[in-house]
TORBANU-981441 format. One record per residue (C-alpha): x, y, z; residue number from 1. Coordinates in Angstrom, 3 decimals. Layout:
REM residues N
<site px="X" py="Y" pz="Z" pos="NUM"/>
...
//
This chain:
REM residues 171
<site px="0.000" py="0.000" pz="0.000" pos="1"/>
<site px="1.335" py="3.385" pz="-1.000" pos="2"/>
<site px="0.651" py="6.015" pz="1.663" pos="3"/>
<site px="1.135" py="9.713" pz="1.026" pos="4"/>
<site px="1.998" py="11.913" pz="3.969" pos="5"/>
<site px="0.946" py="15.553" pz="3.977" pos="6"/>
<site px="2.460" py="18.236" pz="6.169" pos="7"/>
<site px="0.886" py="21.525" pz="7.109" pos="8"/>
<site px="2.285" py="24.509" pz="5.212" pos="9"/>
<site px="3.462" py="26.221" pz="8.409" pos="10"/>
<site px="5.437" py="23.098" pz="9.393" pos="11"/>
<site px="7.050" py="22.989" pz="5.948" pos="12"/>
<site px="7.876" py="26.699" pz="6.259" pos="13"/>
<site px="9.516" py="26.120" pz="9.657" pos="14"/>
<site px="11.632" py="23.296" pz="8.248" pos="15"/>
<site px="12.642" py="25.198" pz="5.114" pos="16"/>
<site px="13.420" py="28.280" pz="7.192" pos="17"/>
<site px="16.349" py="26.428" pz="8.766" pos="18"/>
<site px="17.989" py="25.431" pz="5.479" pos="19"/>
<site px="20.783" py="27.258" pz="3.664" pos="20"/>
<site px="19.872" py="29.385" pz="0.656" pos="21"/>
<site px="21.577" py="26.998" pz="-1.754" pos="22"/>
<site px="19.227" py="24.193" pz="-0.665" pos="23"/>
<site px="16.189" py="26.465" pz="-0.837" pos="24"/>
<site px="17.003" py="27.354" pz="-4.427" pos="25"/>
<site px="17.063" py="23.662" pz="-5.317" pos="26"/>
<site px="13.801" py="22.986" pz="-3.435" pos="27"/>
<site px="11.947" py="25.666" pz="-5.401" pos="28"/>
<site px="11.355" py="23.051" pz="-8.113" pos="29"/>
<site px="9.699" py="20.510" pz="-5.763" pos="30"/>
<site px="6.258" py="22.006" pz="-6.305" pos="31"/>
<site px="4.512" py="25.258" pz="-7.143" pos="32"/>
<site px="3.432" py="25.803" pz="-3.507" pos="33"/>
<site px="7.045" py="25.351" pz="-2.307" pos="34"/>
<site px="8.291" py="27.753" pz="-4.970" pos="35"/>
<site px="5.668" py="30.337" pz="-3.968" pos="36"/>
<site px="6.531" py="29.908" pz="-0.292" pos="37"/>
<site px="10.301" py="30.212" pz="-0.802" pos="38"/>
<site px="9.887" py="33.248" pz="-3.091" pos="39"/>
<site px="7.424" py="35.051" pz="-0.811" pos="40"/>
<site px="8.700" py="38.275" pz="0.807" pos="41"/>
<site px="7.472" py="37.066" pz="4.219" pos="42"/>
<site px="9.536" py="33.857" pz="3.989" pos="43"/>
<site px="12.608" py="35.726" pz="2.702" pos="44"/>
<site px="12.448" py="38.134" pz="5.667" pos="45"/>
<site px="11.915" py="35.294" pz="8.148" pos="46"/>
<site px="14.862" py="33.375" pz="6.683" pos="47"/>
<site px="17.107" py="36.446" pz="6.872" pos="48"/>
<site px="15.979" py="37.135" pz="10.453" pos="49"/>
<site px="16.762" py="33.546" pz="11.502" pos="50"/>
<site px="20.139" py="33.714" pz="9.776" pos="51"/>
<site px="20.995" py="36.895" pz="11.694" pos="52"/>
<site px="19.743" py="35.453" pz="15.005" pos="53"/>
<site px="21.770" py="32.262" pz="14.517" pos="54"/>
<site px="24.804" py="34.365" pz="13.613" pos="55"/>
<site px="25.531" py="32.401" pz="10.459" pos="56"/>
<site px="28.076" py="34.779" pz="9.066" pos="57"/>
<site px="29.412" py="34.661" pz="5.563" pos="58"/>
<site px="32.217" py="36.839" pz="4.333" pos="59"/>
<site px="33.161" py="37.884" pz="0.850" pos="60"/>
<site px="36.744" py="37.727" pz="-0.305" pos="61"/>
<site px="37.622" py="39.548" pz="-3.505" pos="62"/>
<site px="40.960" py="38.812" pz="-5.101" pos="63"/>
<site px="41.846" py="40.276" pz="-8.454" pos="64"/>
<site px="39.353" py="41.244" pz="-11.090" pos="65"/>
<site px="37.054" py="38.212" pz="-11.041" pos="66"/>
<site px="38.171" py="36.008" pz="-8.154" pos="67"/>
<site px="35.211" py="36.249" pz="-5.782" pos="68"/>
<site px="34.816" py="33.820" pz="-2.891" pos="69"/>
<site px="31.933" py="33.301" pz="-0.481" pos="70"/>
<site px="33.626" py="32.520" pz="2.815" pos="71"/>
<site px="31.571" py="30.637" pz="5.368" pos="72"/>
<site px="32.891" py="29.345" pz="8.661" pos="73"/>
<site px="32.440" py="25.824" pz="7.289" pos="74"/>
<site px="34.117" py="26.085" pz="3.912" pos="75"/>
<site px="35.355" py="28.388" pz="1.200" pos="76"/>
<site px="33.974" py="27.941" pz="-2.284" pos="77"/>
<site px="34.674" py="29.921" pz="-5.404" pos="78"/>
<site px="31.673" py="31.430" pz="-7.135" pos="79"/>
<site px="31.178" py="30.209" pz="-10.682" pos="80"/>
<site px="30.391" py="32.996" pz="-13.142" pos="81"/>
<site px="28.499" py="32.563" pz="-16.354" pos="82"/>
<site px="29.639" py="34.751" pz="-19.239" pos="83"/>
<site px="26.864" py="37.320" pz="-18.710" pos="84"/>
<site px="27.833" py="37.835" pz="-15.078" pos="85"/>
<site px="31.538" py="37.836" pz="-15.953" pos="86"/>
<site px="30.917" py="40.644" pz="-18.459" pos="87"/>
<site px="28.770" py="42.520" pz="-15.949" pos="88"/>
<site px="31.421" py="42.360" pz="-13.224" pos="89"/>
<site px="34.336" py="43.361" pz="-15.438" pos="90"/>
<site px="35.545" py="46.755" pz="-14.259" pos="91"/>
<site px="33.107" py="47.020" pz="-11.338" pos="92"/>
<site px="33.845" py="48.500" pz="-7.941" pos="93"/>
<site px="32.381" py="47.284" pz="-4.660" pos="94"/>
<site px="30.229" py="49.885" pz="-2.888" pos="95"/>
<site px="29.186" py="47.707" pz="0.044" pos="96"/>
<site px="27.128" py="44.760" pz="1.192" pos="97"/>
<site px="24.187" py="44.299" pz="3.509" pos="98"/>
<site px="22.063" py="41.235" pz="4.362" pos="99"/>
<site px="23.464" py="39.225" pz="1.463" pos="100"/>
<site px="23.007" py="41.954" pz="-1.143" pos="101"/>
<site px="26.071" py="43.447" pz="-2.773" pos="102"/>
<site px="26.098" py="46.883" pz="-4.336" pos="103"/>
<site px="28.490" py="47.337" pz="-7.276" pos="104"/>
<site px="29.104" py="50.150" pz="-9.691" pos="105"/>
<site px="30.866" py="50.617" pz="-12.973" pos="106"/>
<site px="32.490" py="54.027" pz="-13.059" pos="107"/>
<site px="30.629" py="56.467" pz="-15.305" pos="108"/>
<site px="27.964" py="53.910" pz="-16.265" pos="109"/>
<site px="25.882" py="51.599" pz="-14.091" pos="110"/>
<site px="25.107" py="50.620" pz="-10.522" pos="111"/>
<site px="23.855" py="47.125" pz="-9.606" pos="112"/>
<site px="22.416" py="45.226" pz="-6.675" pos="113"/>
<site px="23.509" py="41.593" pz="-6.699" pos="114"/>
<site px="22.136" py="38.812" pz="-4.513" pos="115"/>
<site px="25.114" py="36.570" pz="-3.934" pos="116"/>
<site px="23.031" py="33.562" pz="-2.843" pos="117"/>
<site px="20.625" py="33.529" pz="-5.788" pos="118"/>
<site px="23.103" py="34.929" pz="-8.358" pos="119"/>
<site px="20.392" py="37.375" pz="-9.426" pos="120"/>
<site px="21.186" py="41.005" pz="-10.041" pos="121"/>
<site px="19.317" py="44.143" pz="-10.924" pos="122"/>
<site px="20.607" py="47.224" pz="-12.682" pos="123"/>
<site px="19.351" py="50.316" pz="-10.911" pos="124"/>
<site px="17.925" py="53.186" pz="-12.919" pos="125"/>
<site px="20.327" py="55.980" pz="-13.677" pos="126"/>
<site px="20.146" py="58.807" pz="-11.171" pos="127"/>
<site px="18.971" py="62.140" pz="-12.526" pos="128"/>
<site px="21.947" py="64.408" pz="-13.120" pos="129"/>
<site px="20.263" py="67.362" pz="-14.819" pos="130"/>
<site px="20.719" py="69.429" pz="-11.644" pos="131"/>
<site px="24.510" py="69.031" pz="-11.805" pos="132"/>
<site px="27.011" py="71.295" pz="-13.446" pos="133"/>
<site px="28.873" py="69.646" pz="-16.360" pos="134"/>
<site px="32.066" py="69.134" pz="-14.348" pos="135"/>
<site px="30.167" py="67.491" pz="-11.423" pos="136"/>
<site px="28.700" py="64.644" pz="-13.501" pos="137"/>
<site px="30.830" py="61.910" pz="-11.886" pos="138"/>
<site px="29.854" py="60.766" pz="-8.378" pos="139"/>
<site px="32.340" py="61.513" pz="-5.667" pos="140"/>
<site px="31.279" py="58.668" pz="-3.380" pos="141"/>
<site px="28.723" py="55.842" pz="-3.128" pos="142"/>
<site px="27.148" py="54.230" pz="-0.077" pos="143"/>
<site px="24.780" py="51.305" pz="0.447" pos="144"/>
<site px="22.679" py="50.208" pz="3.409" pos="145"/>
<site px="19.382" py="49.036" pz="4.846" pos="146"/>
<site px="16.760" py="51.419" pz="6.211" pos="147"/>
<site px="14.934" py="49.421" pz="8.933" pos="148"/>
<site px="12.329" py="52.149" pz="9.497" pos="149"/>
<site px="11.108" py="51.981" pz="5.881" pos="150"/>
<site px="12.123" py="48.322" pz="5.316" pos="151"/>
<site px="14.101" py="49.208" pz="2.213" pos="152"/>
<site px="17.646" py="49.214" pz="0.894" pos="153"/>
<site px="19.164" py="52.502" pz="-0.196" pos="154"/>
<site px="22.016" py="53.478" pz="-2.457" pos="155"/>
<site px="23.522" py="56.861" pz="-1.781" pos="156"/>
<site px="25.391" py="58.753" pz="-4.475" pos="157"/>
<site px="27.248" py="61.862" pz="-3.365" pos="158"/>
<site px="28.166" py="64.509" pz="-5.900" pos="159"/>
<site px="29.999" py="67.627" pz="-4.916" pos="160"/>
<site px="27.906" py="69.225" pz="-3.270" pos="161"/>
<site px="24.718" py="67.230" pz="-4.077" pos="162"/>
<site px="23.323" py="63.878" pz="-2.817" pos="163"/>
<site px="21.102" py="61.403" pz="-4.709" pos="164"/>
<site px="19.370" py="58.467" pz="-2.943" pos="165"/>
<site px="17.925" py="55.414" pz="-4.724" pos="166"/>
<site px="15.285" py="53.314" pz="-3.009" pos="167"/>
<site px="15.640" py="49.643" pz="-3.924" pos="168"/>
<site px="11.934" py="48.853" pz="-3.549" pos="169"/>
<site px="10.949" py="51.574" pz="-5.993" pos="170"/>
<site px="13.648" py="50.588" pz="-8.483" pos="171"/>
//
């Protein structure tokens, strides 16, 4: 006799919440409900919160132009780049990282948010520069962080003497 066992969705969520991101990405293809659960903003926030509470720290080591390593306390593994990502990262500068997101910019062109765990990235819209004088077109400094009050990530671009702020949720 073939018996099928069903688990309540909240129990499945509690189990999945304890798994590393790499496993979650694989489990997205188990079923549509699992994919929806794992991709839901509520689950993503709960998973991040648990990761912070459990102090599972991961570092990022950058050596040379394209030698990026995700450094966990357990092991060190090189990140494999497909050609699209390799082209994207060529000539980029690291602005900062926060909660697993990495902010990168290419001087005089683009700024990106990259999720190291999912390998997904998003090009942010170009900041308006019509208020700048012609010789102030290039940003002086970038910053990146999380705004807990508004539950959003922000990229700060400082021009001399102006400041432009991108909101990740609105981008």
